[in-house]
C-alpha positions in Angstrom: 53.2 -77.3 32.8 51.6 -75.1 29.8 53.2 -77.4 27.2 52.3 -80.4 28.8 48.4 -79.6 28.6 49.1 -78.1 24.5 50.6 -81.6 23.5 48.2 -83.5 25.6 45.3 -82.1 24.2 46.3 -81.8 20.7 47.9 -85.4 20.6 44.3 -86.3 21.6 42.8 -84.1 19.0 44.9 -85.0 16.2 44.5 -89.3 17.0 40.5 -88.5 17.0 40.3 -86.7 14.0 42.7 -89.0 12.2 40.5 -92.0 13.6 37.0 -90.3 12.5 38.2 -89.3 8.9 40.1 -92.1 7.9 38.2 -94.8 9.6 41.6 -96.6 11.2 41.3 -100.0 11.8 42.7 -101.4 14.8 45.4 -102.5 12.5 46.9 -99.1 11.6 46.4 -97.2 14.5 49.9 -97.1 15.0 50.1 -94.8 12.1 47.6 -92.6 13.4 49.4 -92.6 16.5 53.2 -91.7 14.6 51.0 -88.8 12.7 50.3 -87.0 15.9 53.3 -87.5 17.1 54.9 -85.3 14.4 52.2 -82.6 14.6 53.1 -82.4 18.0 57.1 -82.5 18.1 56.4 -85.7 20.8 56.5 -89.2 20.9 54.4 -91.6 22.1 54.0 -95.0 23.7 52.3 -97.1 20.9 49.6 -99.4 22.7 47.1 -100.8 19.9 45.4 -102.5 23.0 43.6 -99.4 23.7 41.8 -99.2 20.3 39.9 -102.4 21.9 36.7 -100.4 24.1 36.7 -103.6 26.2 40.4 -103.3 26.9 40.9 -101.9 30.6 42.5 -98.0 31.2 44.3 -96.7 33.6 41.9 -95.5 36.7 42.5 -92.0 37.4 45.1 -90.6 40.3 42.8 -90.4 43.8 40.9 -87.1 43.9 41.6 -85.7 46.9 44.6 -83.5 47.2 46.3 -83.9 50.2 48.9 -81.5 51.2 52.3 -82.8 52.5 51.5 -82.7 56.3 47.9 -84.6 55.5 46.3 -81.4 57.5 44.8 -80.1 54.2 42.4 -81.3 51.9 40.4 -80.5 48.6 38.0 -82.7 47.7 37.3 -83.5 43.9 36.2 -80.1 42.3 33.3 -80.5 40.1 31.8 -77.1 38.2 28.7 -77.4 40.9 29.9 -74.7 43.7 27.6 -75.6 46.0 28.4 -79.4 46.3 32.2 -79.0 46.6 33.6 -79.6 50.5 37.2 -78.2 51.7 38.2 -79.5 54.5 41.0 -78.0 56.2 42.3 -77.8 59.9 43.4 -74.7 60.5 40.9 -72.6 59.1 37.2 -72.0 59.0 35.0 -74.1 56.7 34.3 -72.7 53.3 31.1 -71.1 53.1 28.8 -71.8 50.5 29.7 -70.4 47.1 26.7 -68.0 46.6 27.4 -66.2 49.8 29.7 -63.2 49.6 33.0 -62.5 51.0 33.2 -62.6 54.8 36.0 -62.1 57.3 37.0 -64.4 59.4 36.0 -63.7 63.0 39.1 -64.8 65.2 41.6 -62.2 63.1 39.0 -59.8 62.5 40.2 -58.8 59.2 38.6 -58.1 56.1 38.9 -60.1 52.8 40.4 -56.4 51.1 43.1 -56.4 54.2 43.9 -60.3 53.6 45.0 -59.6 50.0 46.8 -56.4 50.3 48.8 -58.5 53.0 48.8 -61.7 50.8 49.9 -59.4 47.6 52.4 -57.3 49.4 54.1 -60.8 50.7 54.2 -62.8 47.5 55.9 -59.6 45.5 58.8 -59.7 48.0 59.6 -63.4 46.7 60.9 -62.1 43.3 62.7 -59.2 45.1 64.1 -60.9 48.2 64.1 -64.7 47.7 67.2 -66.6 47.5 65.7 -69.9 46.9 62.0 -71.4 46.1 61.7 -74.8 45.9 59.0 -76.5 44.2 58.0 -79.4 46.1 55.9 -81.0 43.5 53.3 -80.9 41.3 50.4 -82.9 41.1 48.8 -83.3 37.6 45.1 -84.6 37.9 43.6 -85.7 35.4 39.4 -85.3 36.1 38.2 -87.8 33.8 34.6 -87.2 34.1 35.2 -83.8 32.1 36.8 -85.9 29.5 34.1 -85.4 26.3 35.3 -87.5 22.9 33.7 -89.5 20.5 32.7 -92.6 21.4 35.6 -95.6 21.4 38.1 -93.3 21.9 38.3 -92.7 25.4 40.9 -95.3 25.8 43.2 -93.9 23.4 42.5 -90.4 24.9 43.5 -91.7 28.6 46.5 -93.4 27.2 47.9 -90.3 25.6 47.6 -87.9 28.6 49.0 -90.3 30.6 51.9 -89.6 28.2 52.4 -86.1 29.1 51.1 -85.7 32.5 52.7 -87.6 35.1 53.6 -85.6 38.2 56.6 -84.4 39.2 57.6 -85.7 42.6 61.5 -84.8 42.7 61.9 -81.0 44.3 63.2 -78.3 41.5 65.2 -75.7 42.7 65.3 -72.2 41.4 68.2 -70.6 42.8 68.8 -67.2 40.4 66.5 -64.4 40.0 66.2 -64.8 36.5 64.9 -68.5 36.9 62.3 -67.5 40.4 60.8 -64.8 37.6 60.5 -67.2 35.1 59.6 -70.1 36.9 57.6 -69.0 40.0 54.0 -67.9 39.8 52.8 -65.9 38.1 55.8 -67.6 35.2 57.6 -65.4 33.3 56.1 -61.5 34.9 57.9 -59.3 37.7 55.0 -59.9 39.9 53.5 -62.5 41.9 50.3 -61.6 42.6 48.0 -59.1 41.7 44.8 -60.1 43.0 42.1 -58.4 43.7 39.0 -58.7 46.3 36.6 -58.6 43.8 38.2 -62.3 42.6 38.0 -63.7 45.9 34.8 -65.9 46.4 36.4 -66.9 50.2 39.4 -65.8 52.5 40.6 -66.5 55.7 43.9 -65.5 57.6 44.4 -67.3 60.8 47.0 -66.3 63.6 49.8 -69.1 64.6 51.7 -67.3 66.4 54.7 -66.8 64.7 53.1 -66.9 61.3 50.0 -66.1 59.3 48.1 -68.6 57.2 46.2 -67.3 54.4 43.7 -69.1 52.7 41.5 -67.7 49.0 38.9 -69.6 47.3 38.5 -67.7 44.0 35.6 -67.5 42.0 35.1 -69.6 38.6 36.1 -67.4 35.7 36.8 -68.3 31.7 39.5 -67.2 29.9 41.7 -65.5 32.2 43.8 -63.0 31.3 47.1 -62.2 32.9 47.0 -59.6 35.5 43.6 -60.2 36.5 40.7 -61.9 37.2 42.2 -65.7 38.8 45.3 -65.1 36.0 46.1 -62.1 39.0 47.7 -64.9 41.1 47.5 -68.1 39.5 49.3 -69.9 36.7 46.9 -70.2 34.0 46.8 -70.8 30.2 45.4 -68.1 27.8 43.9 -69.0 24.5 46.3 -67.1 22.5 49.0 -69.5 23.6 47.6 -72.2 22.5 46.4 -70.6 19.1 50.2 -69.6 18.3 51.8 -73.1 18.6 48.6 -75.3 17.4 47.2 -73.7 14.2 44.3 -76.3 13.4 43.0 -75.4 17.0 39.8 -72.7 16.0 38.1 -72.3 19.8 40.1 -72.6 22.8 38.6 -71.7 26.0 39.6 -72.9 29.6 37.1 -72.4 32.7 39.3 -72.7 35.9 36.8 -73.0 39.2 37.0 -73.7 42.5 40.8 -72.7 42.5 42.8 -72.1 45.7 45.8 -70.5 47.2 47.4 -71.6 50.3 50.0 -69.3 52.0 52.7 -69.0 55.2 53.6 -65.5 56.0 56.1 -64.8 58.7 55.2 -62.5 61.0 58.3 -60.8 61.9 59.5 -60.5 58.5 55.9 -59.8 56.0 57.6 -63.0 54.2 56.1 -65.6 52.3 57.5 -69.1 52.7 55.3 -71.4 51.9 52.5 -71.8 49.0 49.9 -74.4 47.8 48.2 -73.8 44.8 45.5 -75.8 43.2 44.2 -74.7 40.0 41.3 -77.0 38.5 40.0 -76.2 34.2 38.0 -77.5 31.9 39.4 -77.3 28.3 36.7 -77.0 25.6 38.5 -77.1 22.2 37.4 -77.0 18.5 39.8 -77.9 16.1 39.7 -78.1 12.0 41.3 -80.7 11.3 40.4 -83.3 8.1 36.7 -81.5 9.7 35.5 -79.8 12.1 35.4 -82.0 15.7 34.4 -80.6 19.3 36.4 -82.2 23.0 36.7 -81.3 26.1 39.0 -82.0 29.1 39.5 -81.3 32.6 42.9 -81.4 34.6 43.3 -80.0 38.3 46.9 -79.1 38.9 48.6 -79.0 42.7 51.7 -77.1 42.9 53.4 -76.4 46.7 56.3 -74.5 47.1 59.1 -73.5 50.1 60.8 -70.1 50.2 64.1 -69.1 51.4 65.6 -66.1 51.9 
């Protein structure tokens, strides 16, 4: 996932910079694309038509995020938390973002207790699980968060779609090493170090043989591994980008409206299903044939099944 984002953003910036500074005409557009490909180590599909501002560009995916059973829907996330609504069939309505975390009345569990239950169960995955299946990953481009010099929007959308296609086929992780390195949080021995202070809203619903936990997390700019949003979600850290792309001089990643759902088997305390939604806005400054700024927004939705 991180490689896809880095390549997509780098491709946009490279082509934008080349077009701006060299006054690339339509006939020379392919040269800019090839140069961007060299810088990212990737291959782009050339489409000269995107240089024409009147050319129709692909619309973004439907921004409603629906789970497999279609019982839970996350509306298109925006930075304004006060206007967002999250509909869930088996959880209470999410409160306004200004309210403090509260306990769910029917379960009588506090936020601290829900976080503790989630952490203990989640961290058993990397020690006890025999198999983790990533059922799918949706990569949604939030086009309203895309900010580039005029005339390059079509090019940017085309390039992003090259890298940001969905994973629709299940991916199986069946070794301890694969589970550790690929499951959230990737390349860490833990799954969650979530703290109650990071949680905006929390519910735990007793479903008889299982608990269903839901979290909405507080917004955070540039979270660091092991703390805040990055204590329970897969995020991009600025140093990961600067190490790969030297001409990116500033890289800020603001995560907002991040959500986690998990199912826990009551008899064993083991987590059997998880769903993560992590919207992010990337704000970047590059020094390539001049200094340029750009923004791009994405939402990543990952669905997992865990067996023991």
